[in-house]
Residue frames as qw, qx, qy, qz and C-alpha x, y, z in Angstrom:
[[0.000, 0.894, 0.448, 0.000, 0.00, 0.00, 0.00],
 [0.495, 0.472, -0.021, 0.730, 1.74, 3.22, -1.14],
 [0.323, -0.383, -0.362, 0.786, 2.77, 6.18, 0.97],
 [0.174, 0.818, 0.308, -0.454, 1.34, 9.70, 0.66],
 [0.575, 0.659, 0.241, 0.421, 1.57, 11.48, -2.67],
 [0.498, 0.150, -0.124, 0.845, 4.17, 14.26, -2.85],
 [0.140, -0.523, -0.099, -0.835, 1.74, 17.20, -2.47],
 [0.714, -0.578, -0.278, -0.280, -0.13, 15.55, 0.41],
 [0.797, -0.205, -0.293, 0.487, 3.13, 14.65, 2.16],
 [0.317, 0.270, -0.103, 0.903, 4.39, 18.23, 1.91],
 [0.385, -0.587, -0.177, -0.690, 1.08, 19.63, 3.23],
 [0.818, -0.491, -0.299, -0.005, 1.12, 17.25, 6.21],
 [0.690, -0.020, -0.228, 0.687, 4.78, 18.01, 6.90],
 [0.101, 0.412, -0.005, 0.905, 4.15, 21.78, 6.76],
 [0.570, -0.629, -0.290, -0.442, 1.13, 21.48, 9.03],
 [0.824, -0.472, -0.227, 0.215, 3.23, 19.89, 11.77],
 [0.627, 0.025, -0.074, 0.776, 6.34, 22.02, 11.18],
 [0.119, 0.144, 0.049, 0.981, 4.70, 25.41, 10.68],
 [0.196, 0.428, 0.647, -0.600, 1.02, 25.10, 11.63],
 [0.510, 0.594, -0.022, -0.621, -0.10, 25.69, 8.04],
 [0.884, 0.229, 0.407, 0.009, -0.39, 23.51, 4.92],
 [0.667, 0.680, -0.017, 0.305, 2.35, 25.26, 2.94],
 [0.677, -0.090, -0.161, 0.713, 5.91, 26.51, 3.36],
 [0.111, -0.918, -0.204, 0.322, 5.99, 30.01, 4.87],
 [0.525, 0.805, -0.054, 0.271, 7.79, 32.63, 2.78],
 [0.251, -0.859, 0.415, -0.161, 10.24, 33.12, 5.65],
 [0.809, -0.290, 0.508, 0.060, 11.51, 29.54, 5.35],
 [0.022, 0.497, -0.732, -0.465, 14.07, 28.01, 2.98],
 [0.832, 0.239, 0.018, -0.501, 11.75, 26.19, 0.57],
 [0.659, 0.432, -0.614, -0.046, 14.47, 23.92, -0.85],
 [0.055, 0.318, -0.832, 0.451, 15.66, 22.83, 2.60],
 [0.610, 0.006, 0.463, -0.643, 12.11, 22.16, 3.81],
 [0.844, 0.329, -0.175, -0.385, 11.37, 20.07, 0.71],
 [0.481, 0.437, -0.750, 0.121, 14.61, 18.10, 1.09],
 [0.194, -0.199, 0.795, -0.539, 13.84, 17.22, 4.73],
 [0.728, 0.165, 0.261, -0.613, 10.24, 16.35, 3.84],
 [0.739, 0.414, -0.457, -0.271, 11.40, 14.13, 0.97],
 [0.214, 0.373, -0.863, 0.265, 13.59, 12.13, 3.35],
 [0.515, -0.054, 0.607, -0.603, 10.43, 11.10, 5.24],
 [0.017, 0.053, -0.925, -0.376, 9.50, 9.04, 2.13],
 [0.479, -0.237, -0.425, -0.731, 5.79, 9.86, 2.38],
 [0.449, -0.269, -0.822, 0.226, 5.36, 8.01, 5.67],
 [0.292, -0.769, -0.264, -0.503, 2.63, 9.89, 7.58],
 [0.721, -0.657, -0.159, 0.153, 3.96, 9.08, 11.03],
 [0.669, -0.084, 0.057, 0.737, 7.54, 10.02, 10.07],
 [0.147, 0.586, 0.245, 0.758, 6.28, 13.26, 8.52],
 [0.467, -0.802, -0.228, -0.294, 4.48, 14.15, 11.75],
 [0.778, -0.530, -0.073, 0.329, 7.28, 13.22, 14.15],
 [0.610, 0.068, 0.128, 0.779, 10.13, 14.79, 12.17],
 [0.061, 0.644, 0.256, 0.718, 8.21, 17.96, 11.31],
 [0.538, -0.796, -0.231, -0.152, 7.02, 18.43, 14.89],
 [0.763, -0.419, -0.037, 0.490, 10.55, 18.09, 16.20],
 [0.478, 0.162, 0.199, 0.840, 11.80, 20.77, 13.79],
 [0.074, -0.855, -0.422, -0.293, 9.03, 23.26, 14.54],
 [0.265, -0.963, 0.019, -0.046, 10.59, 26.58, 15.56],
 [0.785, -0.343, 0.232, 0.460, 14.15, 25.28, 15.18],
 [0.063, 0.818, -0.294, -0.491, 16.86, 27.39, 13.49],
 [0.693, 0.604, -0.316, -0.235, 18.29, 26.61, 10.05],
 [0.130, 0.539, -0.828, 0.086, 21.37, 24.68, 11.34],
 [0.527, -0.045, 0.765, -0.367, 19.09, 22.16, 13.07],
 [0.776, 0.493, 0.154, -0.361, 17.14, 21.69, 9.82],
 [0.473, 0.679, -0.549, -0.115, 20.38, 21.23, 7.87],
 [0.153, -0.381, 0.886, -0.216, 21.62, 18.65, 10.37],
 [0.692, 0.178, 0.567, -0.411, 18.29, 16.82, 10.17],
 [0.726, 0.606, -0.138, -0.294, 18.48, 16.70, 6.37],
 [0.259, 0.625, -0.736, 0.020, 22.07, 15.42, 6.48],
 [0.336, -0.221, 0.862, -0.308, 21.32, 12.68, 9.00],
 [0.742, 0.325, 0.417, -0.411, 18.12, 11.56, 7.27],
 [0.645, 0.651, -0.312, -0.252, 19.82, 11.42, 3.86],
 [0.162, 0.493, -0.848, 0.109, 22.46, 9.11, 5.35],
 [0.679, -0.191, -0.672, -0.225, 19.69, 6.85, 6.62],
 [0.294, -0.067, -0.697, 0.651, 20.11, 7.87, 10.25],
 [0.239, -0.804, -0.540, -0.069, 17.33, 8.98, 12.50],
 [0.062, 0.808, -0.124, 0.573, 17.67, 12.54, 13.73],
 [0.165, -0.484, 0.656, -0.555, 17.83, 11.31, 17.29],
 [0.141, -0.096, -0.971, 0.169, 16.89, 8.44, 19.52],
 [0.304, 0.297, 0.440, -0.791, 13.88, 10.55, 20.50],
 [0.538, 0.303, -0.339, -0.710, 12.44, 10.19, 17.00],
 [0.413, 0.077, -0.899, -0.125, 12.80, 6.43, 17.04],
 [0.039, -0.197, -0.826, 0.527, 11.20, 6.24, 20.47],
 [0.373, 0.324, 0.186, -0.849, 8.41, 8.65, 19.45],
 [0.530, 0.213, -0.590, -0.570, 7.65, 6.60, 16.32],
 [0.352, -0.046, -0.931, 0.082, 7.55, 3.35, 18.27],
 [0.097, 0.246, 0.648, -0.714, 5.42, 4.92, 21.00],
 [0.472, 0.283, -0.086, -0.830, 2.95, 6.26, 18.43],
 [0.541, 0.124, -0.747, -0.366, 2.72, 2.88, 16.73],
 [0.215, -0.087, -0.904, 0.359, 2.38, 1.07, 20.04],
 [0.263, 0.260, 0.431, -0.823, -0.41, 3.42, 21.13],
 [0.543, 0.245, -0.348, -0.724, -2.20, 2.94, 17.80],
 [0.517, 0.056, -0.842, -0.144, -2.04, -0.83, 18.17],
 [0.093, -0.057, -0.816, 0.568, -2.83, -1.01, 21.91],
 [0.401, 0.194, 0.293, -0.846, -6.21, 0.69, 21.51],
 [0.532, 0.115, -0.631, -0.553, -7.38, -1.86, 18.94],
 [0.844, -0.197, 0.291, -0.405, -9.76, -4.60, 20.02],
 [0.596, -0.315, 0.725, 0.143, -8.41, -8.15, 19.83],
 [0.720, 0.481, 0.492, 0.091, -9.97, -8.94, 16.45],
 [0.346, 0.935, -0.072, 0.008, -8.52, -5.76, 14.91],
 [0.321, -0.727, 0.595, 0.123, -5.08, -6.58, 16.37],
 [0.704, 0.000, 0.692, 0.160, -5.22, -10.00, 14.72],
 [0.595, 0.746, 0.291, 0.075, -6.22, -8.39, 11.43],
 [0.032, 0.941, -0.327, -0.085, -3.29, -5.97, 11.75],
 [0.533, -0.455, 0.693, 0.169, -0.95, -8.93, 12.19],
 [0.762, 0.397, 0.505, 0.082, -2.26, -10.38, 8.91],
 [0.333, 0.921, -0.145, -0.137, -0.57, -7.48, 7.11],
 [0.346, -0.634, 0.667, 0.181, 2.69, -9.32, 7.71],
 [0.754, 0.188, 0.623, 0.089, 1.60, -11.93, 5.16],
 [0.554, 0.819, 0.136, 0.060, 2.14, -9.43, 2.34],
 [0.739, 0.158, -0.020, 0.655, 5.60, -8.67, 0.92],
 [0.306, -0.687, -0.138, 0.645, 7.24, -5.58, 2.40],
 [0.069, -0.489, 0.284, 0.822, 7.02, -2.54, 0.18],
 [0.036, 0.159, 0.816, 0.554, 4.65, -4.13, -2.33],
 [0.465, 0.011, 0.023, -0.885, 1.22, -2.82, -3.22],
 [0.030, -0.213, -0.975, -0.060, -1.77, -5.08, -2.74],
 [0.317, -0.430, -0.412, -0.738, -5.48, -4.58, -3.12],
 [0.377, -0.226, 0.497, -0.748, -7.72, -3.87, -0.18],
 [0.851, 0.026, -0.173, -0.495, -10.06, -6.54, -1.58],
 [0.687, 0.219, -0.674, 0.157, -7.36, -9.19, -1.13],
 [0.074, 0.213, -0.677, 0.701, -6.96, -8.21, 2.51],
 [0.601, -0.079, 0.206, -0.768, -10.71, -8.10, 3.08],
 [0.839, 0.111, -0.445, -0.292, -11.06, -11.56, 1.49],
 [0.447, 0.209, -0.770, 0.404, -8.47, -12.94, 3.91],
 [0.189, -0.119, 0.570, -0.791, -10.35, -11.54, 6.87],
 [0.730, 0.028, -0.034, -0.682, -13.73, -12.72, 5.60],
 [0.861, 0.153, -0.443, -0.196, -12.65, -16.25, 4.67],
 [0.575, 0.171, -0.691, 0.403, -10.04, -17.04, 7.33],
 [0.018, 0.065, -0.577, 0.814, -11.44, -15.11, 10.26],
 [0.072, -0.511, -0.856, -0.044, -15.13, -15.60, 9.48],
 [0.001, -0.404, -0.235, 0.884, -15.80, -11.86, 9.56],
 [0.418, 0.764, 0.484, -0.079, -18.69, -10.20, 7.80],
 [0.545, 0.439, 0.215, 0.681, -17.50, -8.11, 4.85],
 [0.107, -0.882, -0.130, -0.439, -18.82, -4.89, 6.41],
 [0.683, -0.719, 0.075, 0.108, -17.01, -5.60, 9.68],
 [0.783, -0.028, 0.220, 0.581, -13.79, -6.32, 7.81],
 [0.321, 0.677, 0.211, 0.628, -14.15, -3.03, 5.94],
 [0.380, -0.899, -0.039, -0.212, -14.60, -1.15, 9.23],
 [0.790, -0.465, 0.171, 0.361, -11.38, -2.74, 10.54],
 [0.637, 0.337, 0.251, 0.646, -9.59, -1.70, 7.35],
 [0.039, 0.836, 0.140, 0.529, -10.72, 1.90, 7.83],
 [0.612, -0.790, 0.027, -0.001, -9.76, 1.84, 11.51],
 [0.807, -0.195, 0.193, 0.523, -6.24, 0.63, 10.71],
 [0.439, 0.534, 0.230, 0.685, -5.89, 3.34, 8.09],
 [0.213, -0.897, -0.125, -0.367, -7.16, 6.04, 10.46],
 [0.690, -0.693, 0.154, 0.141, -4.47, 5.02, 12.96],
 [0.270, 0.819, -0.489, -0.132, -1.74, 5.24, 10.27],
 [0.652, -0.299, 0.697, 0.017, -1.13, 1.49, 10.49],
 [0.528, 0.228, 0.678, 0.457, -1.72, 1.17, 6.74],
 [0.127, 0.435, -0.141, -0.880, -2.28, 3.57, 3.86],
 [0.540, 0.508, 0.671, -0.021, -5.22, 3.36, 1.48],
 [0.022, 0.389, -0.367, -0.845, -5.05, 4.71, -2.06],
 [0.711, 0.460, 0.239, -0.476, -7.44, 4.66, -4.98]]
């Protein structure tokens, strides 16, 4: 299931970094776009990284870009914040939804698959009603545990 499209990713990033859906004229547009691009369209990464850079001076942004482009996290805080956010999103799920979330591991990492295939698995292997399976799908998406695209 793909990540956010470029324009949507930039809007989300800007919302968390600047409190608005676009890059303020007072900011270095190229630097902001480079840092945002390193988040690879991952909604949770966009939120955590952008929030941590909110109000920070240019050298902090430059360091963030450099570290992210080398494949490093900006800090241990970011890793911990990402894991905490994921853990919280999973912990609030009911048991059936948690089991459905675990089924996502049956699909190859980084590959797109249809929502229908996932719904079929839940309907036929878990005995769920189609409507209930669809509600679980939407819940997982709303918690940023999977991304839905058209």
